[in-house]
C-alpha positions as a LaTeX table, in Angstrom:
\begin{tabular}{lrrr}
\hline
Residue & $x$ (\AA) & $y$ (\AA) & $z$ (\AA) \\
\hline
Met1 & $-47.77$ & 23.31 & 36.70 \\
Thr2 & $-47.76$ & 19.46 & 36.01 \\
Asp3 & $-43.85$ & 18.27 & 36.56 \\
Ala4 & $-43.15$ & 17.58 & 32.92 \\
Ala5 & $-40.08$ & 15.11 & 34.40 \\
Pro6 & $-42.13$ & 11.77 & 34.24 \\
Leu7 & $-44.38$ & 12.91 & 31.36 \\
Leu8 & $-41.18$ & 13.34 & 29.31 \\
Ala9 & $-40.05$ & 10.19 & 30.50 \\
Thr10 & $-43.27$ & 8.11 & 29.84 \\
Ala11 & $-42.89$ & 10.11 & 26.25 \\
Arg12 & $-39.39$ & 9.16 & 25.29 \\
Thr13 & $-39.95$ & 5.21 & 26.03 \\
Ala14 & $-43.80$ & 5.50 & 24.20 \\
Val15 & $-42.48$ & 6.88 & 21.18 \\
Ala16 & $-39.13$ & 5.20 & 21.16 \\
Glu17 & $-41.27$ & 2.01 & 21.35 \\
Ala18 & $-43.50$ & 2.76 & 18.39 \\
Met19 & $-40.14$ & 3.73 & 16.48 \\
Gly20 & $-39.04$ & $-0.09$ & 15.88 \\
Val21 & $-42.87$ & $-1.22$ & 14.51 \\
Ala22 & $-42.79$ & 1.94 & 12.46 \\
Arg23 & $-39.74$ & 0.82 & 11.22 \\
Met24 & $-40.62$ & $-2.58$ & 10.62 \\
Ile25 & $-44.20$ & $-1.29$ & 8.86 \\
Gln26 & $-42.06$ & 1.18 & 6.48 \\
Gly27 & $-39.66$ & $-2.23$ & 5.68 \\
Arg28 & $-42.71$ & $-3.93$ & 4.22 \\
Ile29 & $-44.79$ & $-1.04$ & 3.01 \\
Lys30 & $-45.09$ & $-2.37$ & $-0.56$ \\
Glu31 & $-46.78$ & $-5.69$ & 0.85 \\
Thr32 & $-48.45$ & $-3.72$ & 3.58 \\
Pro33 & $-52.56$ & $-2.53$ & 3.08 \\
Gly34 & $-53.58$ & 0.87 & 3.03 \\
Leu35 & $-56.29$ & 3.49 & 3.03 \\
Val36 & $-56.96$ & 6.97 & 1.64 \\
Lys37 & $-59.04$ & 9.08 & 4.13 \\
Ser38 & $-62.02$ & 11.24 & 3.23 \\
Asp39 & $-59.86$ & 14.29 & 2.56 \\
Arg40 & $-57.96$ & 12.31 & $-0.17$ \\
Ser41 & $-54.79$ & 11.84 & 2.07 \\
Pro42 & $-53.35$ & 8.65 & 2.38 \\
Val43 & $-53.40$ & 6.72 & 6.30 \\
Thr44 & $-51.35$ & 4.02 & 6.38 \\
Val45 & $-51.27$ & 0.92 & 8.88 \\
Ala46 & $-48.12$ & 2.65 & 10.93 \\
Asp47 & $-50.45$ & 5.46 & 11.65 \\
Phe48 & $-52.93$ & 3.03 & 13.38 \\
Ala49 & $-50.60$ & 1.25 & 15.00 \\
Val50 & $-48.38$ & 3.81 & 16.37 \\
Gln51 & $-51.23$ & 5.68 & 17.96 \\
Ala52 & $-52.33$ & 2.47 & 19.43 \\
Leu53 & $-49.09$ & 1.93 & 20.97 \\
Ile54 & $-48.62$ & 5.39 & 22.63 \\
Cys55 & $-52.11$ & 5.21 & 23.98 \\
Leu56 & $-51.53$ & 1.95 & 25.72 \\
Arg57 & $-48.14$ & 3.12 & 26.89 \\
Leu58 & $-49.21$ & 6.45 & 28.66 \\
Arg59 & $-52.28$ & 4.16 & 29.64 \\
Ala60 & $-50.11$ & 1.65 & 31.27 \\
Thr61 & $-47.67$ & 4.31 & 32.91 \\
Leu62 & $-49.82$ & 7.47 & 33.92 \\
Gly63 & $-53.27$ & 5.72 & 34.30 \\
Glu64 & $-55.95$ & 8.48 & 32.69 \\
Phe65 & $-54.97$ & 10.56 & 30.26 \\
Leu66 & $-56.72$ & 12.97 & 27.68 \\
Leu67 & $-54.88$ & 12.56 & 23.84 \\
Val68 & $-55.75$ & 15.06 & 20.73 \\
Gly69 & $-54.64$ & 12.21 & 18.01 \\
Glu70 & $-55.24$ & 12.34 & 14.38 \\
Glu71 & $-56.44$ & 8.88 & 13.88 \\
Ser72 & $-60.37$ & 7.57 & 14.67 \\
Ala73 & $-60.84$ & 3.67 & 14.76 \\
Asp74 & $-63.94$ & 4.30 & 12.41 \\
Val75 & $-62.64$ & 2.73 & 9.25 \\
Leu76 & $-60.90$ & $-0.03$ & 10.94 \\
Arg77 & $-64.49$ & $-1.36$ & 11.96 \\
Ser78 & $-66.13$ & $-1.08$ & 8.32 \\
Glu79 & $-65.35$ & $-4.22$ & 5.98 \\
Ala80 & $-63.44$ & $-2.03$ & 3.70 \\
Gly81 & $-60.74$ & $-1.55$ & 6.23 \\
Ala82 & $-60.84$ & $-5.16$ & 7.32 \\
Ala83 & $-57.61$ & $-6.19$ & 6.00 \\
Val84 & $-55.95$ & $-2.91$ & 7.60 \\
Arg85 & $-57.08$ & $-3.46$ & 10.72 \\
Glu86 & $-55.70$ & $-6.81$ & 10.48 \\
Ala87 & $-52.26$ & $-5.56$ & 10.09 \\
Val88 & $-53.21$ & $-3.18$ & 12.88 \\
Val89 & $-53.32$ & $-5.85$ & 15.23 \\
Ala90 & $-50.64$ & $-7.58$ & 14.24 \\
Ala91 & $-47.96$ & $-4.62$ & 14.52 \\
Val92 & $-49.29$ & $-3.45$ & 17.92 \\
Arg93 & $-48.74$ & $-7.45$ & 18.82 \\
Met94 & $-45.41$ & $-7.11$ & 18.58 \\
Val95 & $-45.29$ & $-4.81$ & 21.46 \\
Trp96 & $-48.83$ & $-5.97$ & 23.33 \\
Ser97 & $-48.71$ & $-9.97$ & 22.28 \\
Glu98 & $-51.72$ & $-10.44$ & 24.38 \\
Ile99 & $-53.90$ & $-7.64$ & 23.17 \\
Ser100 & $-57.28$ & $-8.06$ & 21.23 \\
Pro101 & $-58.13$ & $-6.94$ & 18.22 \\
Asp102 & $-61.18$ & $-4.72$ & 20.06 \\
Gln103 & $-58.40$ & $-3.64$ & 22.48 \\
Val104 & $-56.45$ & $-2.00$ & 19.64 \\
Leu105 & $-59.30$ & $-0.81$ & 18.49 \\
Ala106 & $-60.16$ & 1.19 & 21.88 \\
Ala107 & $-56.53$ & 2.61 & 22.39 \\
Ile108 & $-56.60$ & 4.06 & 18.77 \\
Asp109 & $-59.99$ & 5.94 & 19.82 \\
Ser110 & $-58.48$ & 7.38 & 23.19 \\
Gly111 & $-56.89$ & 9.59 & 21.04 \\
Ala112 & $-59.86$ & 11.65 & 20.27 \\
His113 & $-60.13$ & 14.57 & 23.06 \\
Asp114 & $-61.23$ & 17.91 & 21.44 \\
Ala115 & $-58.48$ & 20.07 & 22.85 \\
Thr116 & $-60.79$ & 22.02 & 25.54 \\
Ala117 & $-59.29$ & 20.20 & 28.77 \\
Pro118 & $-56.40$ & 22.40 & 30.38 \\
Ala119 & $-54.02$ & 19.68 & 30.21 \\
Tyr120 & $-53.65$ & 17.43 & 27.33 \\
Trp121 & $-51.19$ & 15.17 & 24.95 \\
Thr122 & $-51.31$ & 15.35 & 21.23 \\
Leu123 & $-50.05$ & 13.23 & 18.82 \\
Asp124 & $-49.13$ & 12.97 & 15.14 \\
Pro125 & $-48.30$ & 9.06 & 15.27 \\
Ile126 & $-46.59$ & 9.16 & 11.36 \\
Asp127 & $-46.24$ & 12.99 & 10.69 \\
Gly128 & $-44.76$ & 13.06 & 6.82 \\
Thr129 & $-47.08$ & 10.09 & 6.17 \\
Lys130 & $-46.25$ & 10.90 & 2.02 \\
Gly131 & $-42.27$ & 10.69 & 3.09 \\
Phe132 & $-43.09$ & 7.47 & 4.82 \\
Leu133 & $-44.81$ & 6.16 & 1.84 \\
Arg134 & $-41.78$ & 6.58 & $-0.42$ \\
Gly135 & $-39.43$ & 5.41 & 2.01 \\
Gly136 & $-38.37$ & 8.73 & 3.44 \\
Gln137 & $-37.99$ & 11.33 & 6.50 \\
Tyr138 & $-40.93$ & 10.94 & 8.74 \\
Ala139 & $-41.54$ & 11.53 & 12.44 \\
Ile140 & $-43.65$ & 10.27 & 15.51 \\
Ser141 & $-44.38$ & 13.66 & 17.49 \\
Leu142 & $-46.23$ & 13.63 & 20.88 \\
Ala143 & $-46.13$ & 16.53 & 23.29 \\
Phe144 & $-47.91$ & 17.71 & 26.51 \\
Ile145 & $-49.97$ & 20.93 & 26.33 \\
Glu146 & $-51.13$ & 22.31 & 29.74 \\
Asp147 & $-52.51$ & 25.92 & 29.83 \\
Ala148 & $-52.09$ & 26.87 & 26.45 \\
Glu149 & $-48.40$ & 25.62 & 26.50 \\
Val150 & $-46.19$ & 23.03 & 25.31 \\
Thr151 & $-44.62$ & 22.00 & 28.15 \\
Ala152 & $-43.26$ & 18.46 & 27.02 \\
Gly153 & $-42.38$ & 17.31 & 23.58 \\
Val154 & $-40.74$ & 13.75 & 21.97 \\
Met155 & $-39.74$ & 13.73 & 18.26 \\
Gly156 & $-38.74$ & 9.98 & 17.51 \\
Cys157 & $-37.16$ & 10.53 & 13.61 \\
Pro158 & $-36.83$ & 6.91 & 12.80 \\
Asn159 & $-34.65$ & 8.05 & 9.37 \\
Leu160 & $-32.60$ & 11.03 & 10.23 \\
Ser161 & $-29.09$ & 10.60 & 10.83 \\
Pro162 & $-26.79$ & 12.36 & 13.06 \\
Asp163 & $-24.51$ & 12.37 & 10.47 \\
Phe164 & $-24.77$ & 15.85 & 8.32 \\
Asp165 & $-22.96$ & 14.77 & 5.24 \\
Arg166 & $-25.58$ & 11.83 & 4.82 \\
Ser167 & $-28.49$ & 12.61 & 2.57 \\
Phe168 & $-32.03$ & 13.17 & 3.84 \\
Ala169 & $-33.14$ & 10.80 & 1.11 \\
Asp170 & $-30.52$ & 7.89 & 2.32 \\
Pro171 & $-31.98$ & 6.44 & 5.57 \\
Asp172 & $-30.40$ & 6.11 & 8.53 \\
Pro173 & $-30.45$ & 2.25 & 10.20 \\
Phe174 & $-31.71$ & 3.59 & 13.56 \\
Gly175 & $-32.47$ & 6.87 & 13.68 \\
Leu176 & $-32.70$ & 10.01 & 16.44 \\
Leu177 & $-35.30$ & 10.26 & 19.28 \\
Tyr178 & $-35.39$ & 14.61 & 20.21 \\
Tyr179 & $-37.10$ & 15.45 & 23.35 \\
Ala180 & $-37.31$ & 18.70 & 25.48 \\
Ser181 & $-39.68$ & 20.08 & 28.10 \\
Arg182 & $-40.19$ & 24.06 & 28.55 \\
Gly183 & $-36.89$ & 25.11 & 30.48 \\
Gly184 & $-34.98$ & 21.82 & 30.72 \\
Gly185 & $-33.98$ & 22.14 & 26.89 \\
Ala186 & $-33.49$ & 20.27 & 24.14 \\
Trp187 & $-32.00$ & 16.72 & 23.85 \\
Ala188 & $-31.28$ & 14.12 & 21.08 \\
Ser189 & $-30.34$ & 10.03 & 21.90 \\
Ala190 & $-30.53$ & 6.85 & 19.98 \\
Pro191 & $-33.66$ & 5.17 & 20.04 \\
Asp192 & $-32.26$ & 2.31 & 22.58 \\
Gly193 & $-30.32$ & 5.04 & 24.35 \\
Val194 & $-34.14$ & 6.11 & 26.50 \\
Ala195 & $-32.96$ & 4.82 & 29.51 \\
Ser196 & $-29.86$ & 7.11 & 29.55 \\
Gly197 & $-29.10$ & 10.83 & 29.36 \\
Gly198 & $-29.09$ & 12.30 & 25.84 \\
Thr199 & $-26.22$ & 15.19 & 23.91 \\
Glu200 & $-27.70$ & 18.34 & 23.85 \\
Val201 & $-28.48$ & 20.05 & 21.15 \\
Arg202 & $-28.35$ & 23.58 & 20.11 \\
Cys203 & $-29.21$ & 25.38 & 16.80 \\
Gly204 & $-26.92$ & 26.98 & 14.92 \\
Thr205 & $-24.40$ & 29.50 & 15.45 \\
Ser206 & $-22.66$ & 30.05 & 11.58 \\
Glu207 & $-21.31$ & 32.92 & 10.12 \\
Gly208 & $-21.95$ & 31.60 & 6.33 \\
Pro209 & $-25.17$ & 32.41 & 4.12 \\
Val210 & $-28.50$ & 31.21 & 5.64 \\
Arg211 & $-29.56$ & 27.46 & 5.05 \\
Val212 & $-32.78$ & 26.62 & 4.82 \\
Cys213 & $-35.07$ & 23.41 & 4.72 \\
Glu214 & $-38.84$ & 23.22 & 3.71 \\
Ser215 & $-41.60$ & 20.56 & 2.81 \\
Ile216 & $-40.98$ & 18.41 & $-0.04$ \\
Glu217 & $-44.09$ & 18.59 & $-1.01$ \\
Ser218 & $-45.26$ & 22.26 & $-2.89$ \\
Gly219 & $-49.07$ & 21.85 & $-1.79$ \\
His220 & $-47.34$ & 22.91 & 2.23 \\
Ser221 & $-45.57$ & 25.97 & 1.51 \\
Lys222 & $-45.02$ & 28.40 & $-0.93$ \\
Gln223 & $-41.65$ & 27.18 & $-2.00$ \\
Asp224 & $-40.95$ & 30.06 & $-4.81$ \\
Thr225 & $-41.06$ & 32.64 & $-1.80$ \\
Thr226 & $-39.13$ & 30.74 & $-0.33$ \\
Ala227 & $-36.82$ & 31.30 & $-3.00$ \\
Arg228 & $-36.86$ & 34.79 & $-2.63$ \\
Val229 & $-36.72$ & 34.86 & 1.33 \\
Ile230 & $-33.22$ & 33.12 & 0.20 \\
Ala231 & $-32.11$ & 36.34 & $-2.22$ \\
Ala232 & $-33.11$ & 38.78 & $-0.13$ \\
Leu233 & $-30.61$ & 37.16 & 2.63 \\
Gly234 & $-27.68$ & 36.77 & $-0.15$ \\
Gly235 & $-28.40$ & 33.02 & $-0.21$ \\
Ala236 & $-28.24$ & 30.99 & $-3.02$ \\
Gly237 & $-29.07$ & 27.09 & $-3.89$ \\
Thr238 & $-32.20$ & 25.25 & $-3.08$ \\
Pro239 & $-33.34$ & 24.80 & 0.05 \\
Ala240 & $-33.16$ & 21.20 & 1.74 \\
Arg241 & $-36.08$ & 19.17 & 1.49 \\
Leu242 & $-37.40$ & 16.47 & 3.38 \\
Asp243 & $-40.74$ & 15.33 & 5.34 \\
Ser244 & $-42.35$ & 16.16 & 8.77 \\
Gln245 & $-41.20$ & 17.58 & 12.03 \\
Cys246 & $-37.73$ & 16.49 & 11.01 \\
Lys247 & $-37.48$ & 20.01 & 10.41 \\
Tyr248 & $-37.61$ & 21.27 & 13.76 \\
Ala249 & $-34.61$ & 18.95 & 14.61 \\
Val250 & $-32.60$ & 19.78 & 11.71 \\
Val251 & $-32.62$ & 23.13 & 12.99 \\
Ala252 & $-32.37$ & 22.72 & 16.27 \\
Arg253 & $-29.35$ & 20.72 & 16.00 \\
Gly254 & $-27.60$ & 23.41 & 13.53 \\
Gln255 & $-27.91$ & 21.63 & 10.23 \\
Ala256 & $-29.96$ & 24.51 & 9.22 \\
Asp257 & $-30.30$ & 28.21 & 10.02 \\
Ala258 & $-33.98$ & 28.23 & 9.23 \\
Tyr259 & $-37.24$ & 25.95 & 8.54 \\
Leu260 & $-39.81$ & 27.89 & 6.95 \\
Arg261 & $-43.54$ & 26.94 & 6.26 \\
Leu262 & $-45.36$ & 29.58 & 3.97 \\
Pro263 & $-48.78$ & 29.07 & 3.59 \\
Thr264 & $-50.30$ & 28.05 & 0.33 \\
Arg265 & $-53.74$ & 29.12 & 0.99 \\
Ala266 & $-55.35$ & 32.32 & 3.12 \\
Asp267 & $-57.90$ & 29.67 & 4.57 \\
Tyr268 & $-55.45$ & 27.47 & 6.07 \\
Val269 & $-55.23$ & 26.62 & 9.63 \\
Glu270 & $-52.19$ & 24.48 & 11.02 \\
Asn271 & $-52.87$ & 21.41 & 13.32 \\
Ile272 & $-51.26$ & 21.54 & 16.78 \\
Trp273 & $-50.07$ & 18.13 & 16.16 \\
Asp274 & $-47.83$ & 18.93 & 13.23 \\
His275 & $-46.01$ & 21.44 & 15.28 \\
Ala276 & $-46.39$ & 21.15 & 19.17 \\
Ala277 & $-43.93$ & 18.69 & 19.76 \\
Gly278 & $-41.06$ & 20.11 & 17.32 \\
Met279 & $-41.74$ & 23.54 & 17.79 \\
Leu280 & $-40.69$ & 22.87 & 22.00 \\
Val281 & $-37.84$ & 20.81 & 20.75 \\
Ala282 & $-36.51$ & 23.88 & 19.00 \\
Ala283 & $-37.43$ & 26.39 & 20.65 \\
Glu284 & $-35.34$ & 24.82 & 23.70 \\
Ala285 & $-32.25$ & 24.64 & 21.32 \\
Gly286 & $-32.36$ & 28.16 & 20.94 \\
Ala287 & $-34.43$ & 28.91 & 18.17 \\
Glu288 & $-37.63$ & 31.30 & 17.80 \\
Ile289 & $-40.40$ & 29.86 & 16.50 \\
Thr290 & $-43.86$ & 32.46 & 15.39 \\
Asp291 & $-45.66$ & 32.95 & 12.66 \\
Ile292 & $-45.13$ & 35.38 & 9.26 \\
Asp293 & $-46.62$ & 38.12 & 10.98 \\
Gly294 & $-44.32$ & 37.38 & 14.19 \\
Arg295 & $-46.85$ & 35.94 & 16.07 \\
Pro296 & $-45.77$ & 33.13 & 19.00 \\
Leu297 & $-47.96$ & 30.18 & 18.04 \\
Asp298 & $-51.08$ & 29.97 & 20.08 \\
Phe299 & $-52.10$ & 26.48 & 21.26 \\
Ser300 & $-55.15$ & 27.88 & 22.66 \\
Cys301 & $-57.39$ & 27.85 & 20.25 \\
Gly302 & $-58.15$ & 23.71 & 20.27 \\
Lys303 & $-56.97$ & 21.60 & 17.42 \\
Gly304 & $-55.94$ & 24.20 & 15.05 \\
Leu305 & $-53.59$ & 27.41 & 14.85 \\
Ser306 & $-56.12$ & 29.33 & 13.86 \\
Arg307 & $-54.93$ & 32.59 & 14.78 \\
Asn308 & $-51.40$ & 31.91 & 13.30 \\
Arg309 & $-50.21$ & 32.16 & 9.85 \\
Gly310 & $-47.85$ & 29.80 & 8.77 \\
Ile311 & $-44.35$ & 28.95 & 10.47 \\
Ile312 & $-40.81$ & 30.60 & 10.96 \\
Cys313 & $-38.37$ & 28.57 & 12.60 \\
Ala314 & $-35.14$ & 30.24 & 12.34 \\
Ser315 & $-31.90$ & 30.85 & 14.28 \\
Pro316 & $-31.79$ & 34.38 & 16.47 \\
Arg317 & $-29.06$ & 35.28 & 13.48 \\
Phe318 & $-31.71$ & 34.92 & 10.90 \\
His319 & $-35.15$ & 35.00 & 12.38 \\
Ala320 & $-36.32$ & 39.17 & 12.15 \\
Arg321 & $-34.61$ & 39.19 & 9.05 \\
Ile322 & $-36.26$ & 36.74 & 7.65 \\
Leu323 & $-39.62$ & 38.24 & 8.79 \\
Glu324 & $-38.52$ & 41.28 & 7.39 \\
Ala325 & $-38.07$ & 39.76 & 4.11 \\
Ile326 & $-41.26$ & 38.06 & 4.29 \\
Arg327 & $-43.03$ & 41.11 & 4.74 \\
Ala328 & $-41.55$ & 43.10 & 1.83 \\
Ile329 & $-42.54$ & 40.00 & 0.04 \\
Asn330 & $-45.97$ & 40.08 & 0.58 \\
Pro331 & $-46.78$ & 43.87 & 2.34 \\
\hline
\end{tabular}
């Protein structure tokens, strides 16, 4: 098994570096060009720039690497992508001032591994693109997978506040970096605190009613079923809603007791980059993570979690009870 410590240190540096660039792009989003992918989902300058920045830092520090990324530079080579390409290159030059456009495109495409190797990285450069576009929560999520186990993970949450009383809709001016290695605990630091140690995070042990978070997008999770689960556990009120893997961090640090992602389609398969980093952070903080059938997340199936259905990430106090409630609602 590869020593996770140097991998985690490199990943923290890479993600912290990218957070500053993503924050700058989000602040100028109204005047920044964008594209729509073939599946009609939006893709931003930040998606491409962050993937390039992460790949450049991994190569500069680790040498050769394999990465399963979400983005491809193909569209940036087209006439339709010219304006976005120029903006991506300008963003990457905030860190790598002498880099050429061709080098930026090559860096993006170095994230084209197919998840078949024994060990590789996986990246979601902007997890929660719709949240990013509306000025809300999003995450830069990077994880290392070896022998189908997530062994290191980093989540940059540029708009997530350390203040639990601050609304998720109110972006923090600095954000937080969450990171974990298998067996090494989960930690949080300021983005500029990479050189120093972080603060250990632990999931909640609250004795009160269950506190749940879920996606803002109703197409991502059955929100009506979540409401029934909360009622079955004696809870009340509306779940906290926010975009991206930040929800894993919210559970990991004890701000919520559970994050539910309940499938809206029987054929939907989760992507590994949407869960790897966040899952490890939450697990190392003491949360229990399975699918809605109680099975551990299986990272042995390539780019998709094809042997799993949905996600339950919850504190030990509530996980089994949530699983039981879901089974009662959907026998």
